[in-house]
Every structure is written in structure tokens, then in C-alpha cells.
DOTORGU-571582 format. One record per atom (N, C-alpha, C, O, CB): atom name; residue number from 1; x, y negated, z. Coordinates in steps of 0.2 Angstrom, whole numbers, plus 5000, padded with zeros to 4 digits. Each point is the difference from the previous one (the first is absolute). Glycine has a CB too. Example, Ala and Ser with C-alpha at 12.3 -4.5 7.8 and 13.67 -1.06 7.14 Angstrom:
BEGIN
N / 1 / 5066 / 5028 / 5039
CA / 1 / 4996 / 4994 / 5000
C / 1 / 5004 / 4994 / 5000
O / 1 / 5005 / 5001 / 5003
CB / 1 / 4986 / 5005 / 5003
N / 2 / 5007 / 4989 / 4990
CA / 2 / 5004 / 4994 / 5001
C / 2 / 4996 / 4995 / 5003
O / 2 / 5003 / 4994 / 5001
CB / 2 / 5003 / 5009 / 4989
REM end
This chain:
BEGIN
N / 1 / 4938 / 5082 / 5172
CA / 1 / 5001 / 4995 / 5006
C / 1 / 5002 / 5004 / 5006
O / 1 / 5004 / 4998 / 5004
CB / 1 / 4988 / 4994 / 4990
N / 2 / 5004 / 5013 / 5008
CA / 2 / 5001 / 5004 / 5006
C / 2 / 5007 / 5004 / 5000
O / 2 / 5004 / 5000 / 5005
CB / 2 / 4984 / 5001 / 4996
N / 3 / 5014 / 5001 / 4993
CA / 3 / 5006 / 5004 / 4999
C / 3 / 5006 / 4995 / 5001
O / 3 / 5005 / 5002 / 5003
CB / 3 / 4990 / 5006 / 4989
N / 4 / 5004 / 4986 / 5006
CA / 4 / 5006 / 4995 / 5001
C / 4 / 5001 / 4999 / 5007
O / 4 / 5006 / 4998 / 5002
CB / 4 / 4991 / 4997 / 4987
N / 5 / 4998 / 5006 / 5016
CA / 5 / 5001 / 4998 / 5007
C / 5 / 5003 / 5006 / 5003
O / 5 / 5001 / 5000 / 5006
CB / 5 / 4990 / 4992 / 4994
N / 6 / 5009 / 5014 / 4997
CA / 6 / 5003 / 5006 / 5004
C / 6 / 5007 / 5001 / 4998
O / 6 / 5002 / 5000 / 4994
CB / 6 / 4986 / 5005 / 5005
N / 7 / 5016 / 4997 / 5006
CA / 7 / 5007 / 5001 / 4999
C / 7 / 5002 / 5006 / 4995
O / 7 / 5005 / 4999 / 4996
CB / 7 / 4996 / 4997 / 5016
N / 8 / 4994 / 5009 / 4988
CA / 8 / 5001 / 5005 / 4995
C / 8 / 4997 / 4999 / 4993
O / 8 / 5000 / 5004 / 4996
CB / 8 / 5001 / 5004 / 5014
N / 9 / 4995 / 4986 / 4990
CA / 9 / 4997 / 4999 / 4994
C / 9 / 4994 / 5004 / 4998
O / 9 / 4998 / 5000 / 4994
CB / 9 / 5012 / 4996 / 5002
N / 10 / 4986 / 5006 / 5009
CA / 10 / 4994 / 5004 / 4999
C / 10 / 4994 / 4996 / 5003
O / 10 / 5001 / 4997 / 5005
CB / 10 / 5005 / 5014 / 4995
N / 11 / 4989 / 4989 / 4996
CA / 11 / 4994 / 4996 / 5003
C / 11 / 4996 / 5003 / 5006
O / 11 / 4998 / 4996 / 5004
CB / 11 / 5001 / 5000 / 4984
N / 12 / 5001 / 5010 / 5012
CA / 12 / 4997 / 5003 / 5006
C / 12 / 5002 / 5008 / 5001
O / 12 / 5004 / 5002 / 4995
CB / 12 / 4986 / 4990 / 5003
N / 13 / 5009 / 5011 / 5007
CA / 13 / 5002 / 5006 / 5002
C / 13 / 4994 / 5005 / 4998
O / 13 / 4995 / 4999 / 5003
CB / 13 / 5013 / 4997 / 5006
N / 14 / 4993 / 5009 / 4987
CA / 14 / 4996 / 5005 / 4998
C / 14 / 5000 / 5006 / 5005
O / 14 / 5005 / 5001 / 5003
CB / 14 / 4995 / 4996 / 4985
N / 15 / 4995 / 5007 / 5013
CA / 15 / 5000 / 5006 / 5004
C / 15 / 5006 / 5005 / 4997
O / 15 / 5003 / 5003 / 5004
CB / 15 / 4985 / 4996 / 4999
N / 16 / 5013 / 5001 / 4991
CA / 16 / 5006 / 5004 / 4997
C / 16 / 5007 / 4998 / 5003
O / 16 / 5005 / 5003 / 5000
CB / 16 / 4988 / 4999 / 4989
N / 17 / 5007 / 4991 / 5013
CA / 17 / 5007 / 4998 / 5003
C / 17 / 5001 / 5002 / 5007
O / 17 / 5005 / 5001 / 5002
CB / 17 / 4994 / 4989 / 4991
N / 18 / 4995 / 5012 / 5010
CA / 18 / 5001 / 5002 / 5007
C / 18 / 5000 / 5007 / 5001
O / 18 / 5002 / 5003 / 5005
CB / 18 / 4992 / 4987 / 4998
N / 19 / 5003 / 5014 / 4992
CA / 19 / 4999 / 5007 / 5000
C / 19 / 5007 / 5004 / 5001
O / 19 / 5000 / 5005 / 5004
CB / 19 / 4990 / 4994 / 4989
N / 20 / 5016 / 4999 / 5004
CA / 20 / 5006 / 5003 / 5001
C / 20 / 5002 / 5000 / 5007
O / 20 / 5003 / 5005 / 5003
CB / 20 / 5000 / 4992 / 4986
N / 21 / 4996 / 4997 / 5015
CA / 21 / 5002 / 5000 / 5007
C / 21 / 4996 / 5004 / 5004
O / 21 / 5002 / 5004 / 5004
CB / 21 / 5001 / 4984 / 4994
N / 22 / 4990 / 5013 / 5001
CA / 22 / 4996 / 5004 / 5003
C / 22 / 5002 / 5007 / 4999
O / 22 / 5000 / 5004 / 5005
CB / 22 / 4990 / 4988 / 4994
N / 23 / 5011 / 5010 / 4995
CA / 23 / 5002 / 5007 / 4998
C / 23 / 5007 / 5002 / 5004
O / 23 / 5000 / 5005 / 5002
CB / 23 / 4994 / 4994 / 4987
N / 24 / 5010 / 4996 / 5011
CA / 24 / 5007 / 5001 / 5003
C / 24 / 4999 / 5001 / 5008
O / 24 / 5002 / 5005 / 5003
CB / 24 / 5004 / 4988 / 4988
N / 25 / 4990 / 5003 / 5012
CA / 25 / 4999 / 5001 / 5007
C / 25 / 4996 / 5006 / 5002
O / 25 / 5000 / 5003 / 5006
CB / 25 / 5000 / 4985 / 4995
N / 26 / 4996 / 5015 / 4994
CA / 26 / 4996 / 5006 / 5001
C / 26 / 5004 / 5006 / 4999
O / 26 / 4998 / 5006 / 5001
CB / 26 / 4992 / 4988 / 4996
N / 27 / 5016 / 5005 / 5000
CA / 27 / 5004 / 5006 / 4998
C / 27 / 5005 / 5002 / 5005
O / 27 / 5001 / 4996 / 5005
CB / 27 / 4998 / 5000 / 4983
N / 28 / 5004 / 5010 / 5011
CA / 28 / 5005 / 5002 / 5005
C / 28 / 5006 / 4996 / 5000
O / 28 / 5004 / 5000 / 5004
CB / 28 / 4992 / 5011 / 4994
N / 29 / 5005 / 4985 / 4996
CA / 29 / 5006 / 4996 / 5000
C / 29 / 5000 / 4994 / 5005
O / 29 / 5006 / 4998 / 5002
CB / 29 / 4995 / 5004 / 4986
N / 30 / 4993 / 4997 / 5015
CA / 30 / 5000 / 4994 / 5005
C / 30 / 5000 / 5003 / 5007
O / 30 / 4998 / 4997 / 5005
CB / 30 / 4996 / 4996 / 4987
N / 31 / 5008 / 5013 / 5009
CA / 31 / 5000 / 5004 / 5006
C / 31 / 5004 / 4996 / 5006
O / 31 / 4998 / 5001 / 5006
CB / 31 / 5000 / 5010 / 4988
N / 32 / 5007 / 4986 / 5004
CA / 32 / 5004 / 4996 / 5004
C / 32 / 4998 / 4993 / 5001
O / 32 / 5003 / 4996 / 5004
CB / 32 / 5006 / 5011 / 4993
N / 33 / 4986 / 4991 / 5000
CA / 33 / 4997 / 4993 / 5001
C / 33 / 4995 / 4999 / 5006
O / 33 / 4995 / 5004 / 5000
CB / 33 / 5007 / 4994 / 4987
N / 34 / 5000 / 4998 / 5017
CA / 34 / 4995 / 4998 / 5006
C / 34 / 5001 / 4993 / 5002
O / 34 / 5005 / 4997 / 5000
CB / 34 / 4995 / 5015 / 5004
N / 35 / 4994 / 4985 / 4997
CA / 35 / 5000 / 4993 / 5003
C / 35 / 5003 / 4995 / 4994
O / 35 / 5002 / 4995 / 5002
CB / 35 / 5000 / 5010 / 5010
N / 36 / 4997 / 4997 / 4982
CA / 36 / 5002 / 4995 / 4995
C / 36 / 4994 / 4997 / 4997
O / 36 / 4995 / 5002 / 5000
CB / 36 / 5015 / 5005 / 4997
N / 37 / 4992 / 4987 / 5000
CA / 37 / 4995 / 4996 / 4996
C / 37 / 5002 / 4999 / 4993
O / 37 / 5006 / 4998 / 4999
CB / 37 / 4991 / 4996 / 5012
N / 38 / 4999 / 5007 / 4984
CA / 38 / 5001 / 5000 / 4993
C / 38 / 4996 / 4994 / 4997
O / 38 / 4994 / 5001 / 5000
CB / 38 / 5010 / 5011 / 4999
N / 39 / 4999 / 4983 / 5000
CA / 39 / 4996 / 4994 / 4997
C / 39 / 5000 / 5001 / 4992
O / 39 / 5005 / 4999 / 4997
CB / 39 / 4998 / 4993 / 5013
N / 40 / 4991 / 5010 / 4987
CA / 40 / 4999 / 5000 / 4993
C / 40 / 4997 / 4994 / 4998
O / 40 / 4994 / 5000 / 4999
CB / 40 / 5005 / 5013 / 5001
N / 41 / 5005 / 4982 / 4999
CA / 41 / 4997 / 4993 / 4999
C / 41 / 5003 / 4997 / 4993
O / 41 / 4998 / 4994 / 4999
CB / 41 / 5001 / 5004 / 5013
N / 42 / 5004 / 5005 / 4984
CA / 42 / 5003 / 4998 / 4994
C / 42 / 5005 / 4994 / 5002
O / 42 / 5001 / 4995 / 4995
CB / 42 / 4989 / 5009 / 4998
N / 43 / 5013 / 4996 / 5012
CA / 43 / 5004 / 4995 / 5002
C / 43 / 4997 / 4993 / 5003
O / 43 / 5004 / 4996 / 5002
CB / 43 / 5004 / 5009 / 4989
N / 44 / 4986 / 4996 / 5010
CA / 44 / 4996 / 4994 / 5002
C / 44 / 5002 / 4998 / 5007
O / 44 / 4999 / 4994 / 5002
CB / 44 / 4992 / 5009 / 4991
N / 45 / 5011 / 5002 / 5011
CA / 45 / 5002 / 4998 / 5007
C / 45 / 5007 / 4999 / 5001
O / 45 / 5003 / 5000 / 5005
CB / 45 / 4988 / 5007 / 4998
N / 46 / 5013 / 4992 / 4991
CA / 46 / 5007 / 4999 / 5001
C / 46 / 5002 / 4994 / 5004
O / 46 / 5005 / 4999 / 5002
CB / 46 / 4996 / 5007 / 4987
N / 47 / 4995 / 4989 / 5011
CA / 47 / 5001 / 4994 / 5003
C / 47 / 4999 / 5000 / 5008
O / 47 / 5001 / 4995 / 5004
CB / 47 / 4996 / 4999 / 4985
N / 48 / 5000 / 5012 / 5013
CA / 48 / 4998 / 5000 / 5007
C / 48 / 5006 / 5004 / 5004
O / 48 / 5003 / 5005 / 4997
CB / 48 / 4985 / 4996 / 5000
N / 49 / 5015 / 4996 / 5008
CA / 49 / 5005 / 5003 / 5004
C / 49 / 4998 / 5002 / 5007
O / 49 / 4995 / 4997 / 5002
CB / 49 / 5013 / 4996 / 4991
N / 50 / 4995 / 5012 / 5009
CA / 50 / 4998 / 5002 / 5007
C / 50 / 5002 / 4996 / 5006
O / 50 / 4999 / 5001 / 5005
CB / 50 / 5002 / 5010 / 4990
REM end
């Protein structure tokens, strides 16, 4: 039921879903990233516009 309401079809977000983003931001590959926001929401925030 929860998966049906999610745009990506997942019922909830696990820590394993967020870990790659955290690892990226902690790595040298993100050295040029500043002032950015990364929404790890499984598409749940797709209906929100700025």
C-alpha cells in the first residue's frame, strides 16, 4: 500500500539508500559541491515545486 503511493514504488527509505549520497559528499569527488541540497526521498517530493 505504501509502495503504491511512492513515485519510485518503494514503501520506505532505508539507511542503505542514503549511504551512497553521504559517501559521495564525504569523498574527494564532491570537492566542487557547495551550497547544494540533495533530496533522498524516493521521489516523494516530486510534487513539490520551488
